[in-house]
C-alpha positions in Angstrom: -11.8 36.7 -2.1 -8.8 38.9 -1.9 -6.1 40.2 -4.1 -4.0 43.3 -3.8 -2.3 45.5 -6.4 1.5 45.5 -6.4 2.5 48.9 -7.8 6.1 47.8 -8.1 5.2 44.8 -10.3 2.2 46.4 -12.0 -0.2 43.5 -11.4 -2.5 42.0 -8.8 -1.0 39.5 -6.3 -3.0 36.8 -4.7 -3.2 37.2 -1.0 -3.0 34.4 1.6 -6.6 35.1 2.5 -7.7 34.1 -1.0 -6.4 30.5 -0.7 -7.7 30.2 2.9 -11.2 31.2 1.6 -10.8 28.8 -1.3 -10.3 25.9 1.1 -13.6 26.7 2.8 -15.4 26.8 -0.5 -14.2 23.4 -1.6 -14.6 21.4 1.6 -18.1 20.1 0.8 -16.9 19.1 -2.7 -14.1 16.8 -1.7 -14.2 13.0 -1.2 -14.2 11.1 2.0 -11.2 11.1 4.3 -11.8 7.4 4.8 -11.4 7.0 1.0 -8.2 9.0 1.2 -9.3 12.0 -0.9 -10.6 14.5 1.6 -9.1 17.8 2.8 -6.2 16.0 4.5 -5.1 14.6 1.2 -5.7 17.9 -0.6 -3.5 19.9 1.9 -0.7 17.3 1.7 -0.7 17.6 -2.1 -0.8 21.4 -1.7 2.2 21.4 0.6 4.1 19.0 -1.6 3.3 21.1 -4.7 4.8 24.2 -3.0 7.9 22.2 -2.2 8.3 21.0 -5.7 7.4 24.4 -7.2 10.2 26.2 -5.3 12.7 23.8 -6.9 11.2 24.2 -10.4 10.5 28.0 -10.1 6.9 27.4 -11.2 4.0 29.9 -11.0 2.9 29.7 -7.4 -0.6 31.1 -8.1 -1.3 28.3 -10.6 0.3 25.7 -8.4 -1.7 26.7 -5.3 -5.0 26.9 -7.0 -4.6 23.7 -8.9 -3.5 21.7 -5.9 -6.4 22.9 -3.8 -8.9 22.3 -6.6 -7.6 19.0 -8.1 -10.0 16.7 -6.4 -13.2 18.8 -6.2 -15.1 16.4 -8.5 -14.1 13.3 -6.4 -17.6 13.1 -4.8 -19.2 13.1 -8.2 -17.0 10.3 -9.5 -17.5 8.3 -6.3 -21.3 8.7 -6.7 -21.1 7.6 -10.3 -22.2 11.0 -11.7 -19.1 11.5 -13.8 -16.5 9.1 -15.2 -13.4 11.1 -14.6 -13.0 13.5 -11.6 -10.0 15.2 -13.2 -11.8 16.2 -16.4 -14.9 17.3 -14.5 -12.8 19.0 -11.8 -11.2 21.1 -14.4 -14.6 22.4 -15.6 -15.7 23.1 -12.1 -12.5 24.9 -11.3 -12.9 27.2 -14.3 -16.4 28.3 -13.2 -15.3 28.7 -9.6 -12.2 30.8 -10.4 -14.0 33.0 -12.9 -16.2 34.1 -10.1 -13.2 35.3 -8.0 -10.4 37.8 -8.3 -8.0 35.1 -9.5 -6.0 36.3 -12.5 -8.1 35.3 -15.6 -5.0 34.8 -17.8 -3.9 31.9 -15.4 -7.2 30.1 -15.1 -6.7 27.9 -18.2 -3.3 26.8 -16.8 -4.9 25.8 -13.5 -7.6 23.8 -15.3 -5.1 22.0 -17.6 -3.1 20.9 -14.5 -6.2 19.5 -12.9 -7.4 17.8 -16.1 -4.2 15.8 -16.5 -3.2 15.2 -12.9 -4.3 11.5 -12.9 -1.2 9.5 -13.8 -3.4 6.5 -14.5 -4.8 8.3 -17.5 -1.3 8.1 -19.1 -1.3 11.8 -20.0 2.2 13.3 -20.1 1.8 16.9 -18.7 2.9 19.6 -21.0 3.4 22.4 -18.5 5.7 22.7 -15.5 2.8 23.3 -13.1 0.9 20.2 -14.4 4.0 18.0 -14.0 4.3 19.3 -10.4 0.7 18.6 -9.5 0.9 15.1 -11.0 4.1 14.4 -9.0 2.7 15.8 -5.8 -0.5 13.7 -6.0 1.5 10.5 -6.6 3.9 11.3 -3.8 1.0 11.1 -1.4 0.5 7.5 -2.5 3.9 6.5 -1.1 5.6 6.3 2.3 4.2 6.3 5.8 1.1 8.1 4.5 0.0 5.4 2.1 0.6 2.6 4.7 -1.7 4.5 7.2 -4.3 5.1 4.5 -4.3 1.5 3.4 -4.6 0.2 7.0 -7.4 2.5 7.7 -9.3 1.7 4.5 -8.8 -2.1 4.8 -9.9 -1.9 8.5 -13.1 -0.2 7.5 -13.8 -2.9 4.8 -12.9 -5.7 7.2 -10.0 -6.8 5.1 -6.8 -8.4 6.6 -3.3 -6.9 6.5 -2.2 -10.0 4.5 -3.8 -13.0 3.0 -1.2 -15.6 1.7 -3.9 -17.8 0.3 -4.5 -15.3 -2.5 -1.6 -15.0 -5.0 -0.2 -11.5 -5.7 -1.4 -10.5 -9.2 0.5 -8.6 -11.9 -2.3 -6.1 -12.2 -4.3 -4.1 -9.6 -8.0 -4.9 -9.0 -10.1 -2.8 -6.6 -10.9 -3.5 -3.8 -7.7 -5.4 -2.8 -8.2 -8.5 -0.7 -5.6 -7.3 1.8 -3.3 -4.4 2.6 -0.3 -6.3 1.2 -2.1 -6.9 -2.1 -2.8 -3.2 -2.4 0.9 -2.4 -1.7 2.3 -5.0 -4.0 -0.2 -4.6 -6.9 -0.5 -0.8 -7.0 1.8 1.2 -4.7 5.1 -0.5 -5.4 4.5 0.1 -9.1 4.8 3.9 -8.4 8.6 3.8 -8.8 10.8 6.8 -8.3 11.9 7.0 -12.0 8.3 7.5 -13.1 8.1 11.0 -11.6 8.8 14.1 -13.6 10.7 16.6 -11.4 14.1 15.9 -9.8 12.8 16.8 -6.4 9.9 14.5 -6.6 12.2 11.6 -7.8 14.4 12.2 -4.7 11.4 12.3 -2.3 9.9 9.2 -4.0 13.1 7.2 -3.4 12.8 7.6 0.4 9.1 7.0 0.5 9.3 4.0 -1.8 12.1 2.5 0.3 9.9 3.0 3.4 7.1 0.9 1.9 9.5 -1.8 1.0 11.0 -1.8 4.5 7.6 -1.9 6.2 6.6 -5.0 4.1 9.9 -6.8 4.8 9.9 -6.0 8.5 6.2 -7.0 8.9 6.9 -10.4 7.3 10.0 -11.0 9.5 8.2 -10.0 12.7 5.2 -12.2 11.8 7.5 -15.1 11.1 9.3 -14.5 14.5 12.7 -13.9 12.9 13.0 -10.3 14.0 
């Protein structure tokens, strides 16, 4: 996997080929697309991370590697082999990167970002890059993307879009009895103010509003008032 020496800067720079090859190496390690944590999700988080990193002037080598590798232990968690894919993924990422030309002095920062990327673990990230990865991962759980993911997953499980006979709970329990339960009990609790970076908060506002609008419009259309 490639790197090239920049004589002007006096250090090795990671080439585009490096990250392209890295994608190929992790494909078999990722979770299912149907579960929402396959390569599609990884690449969306990757692109979001780059968008946030430009605003925050973060280390792009760390950001790109961490975003691509953040879910490489998803399969193991899904199969019950590990309790936390973030912690295990950090260990796996360390071994993987140590076998490449990735700058060794940046590997620990990549692994830290992966280890703390799960917001549900209530770990406040202590580095700029870790905060960006956490924000990017959570942004992918808002907006049009999450509605599509929820509809796809519920369809696979044979769950309805809504089930008024079951009250909406204050807490989230998986699997949700309907798409609306998932949106109300989990997704609408990912409020814009809970993000770390200014850019993520701004993007979250639009995505959050879209989820609210979808729910409101669906209800009005199903009631025949719109």
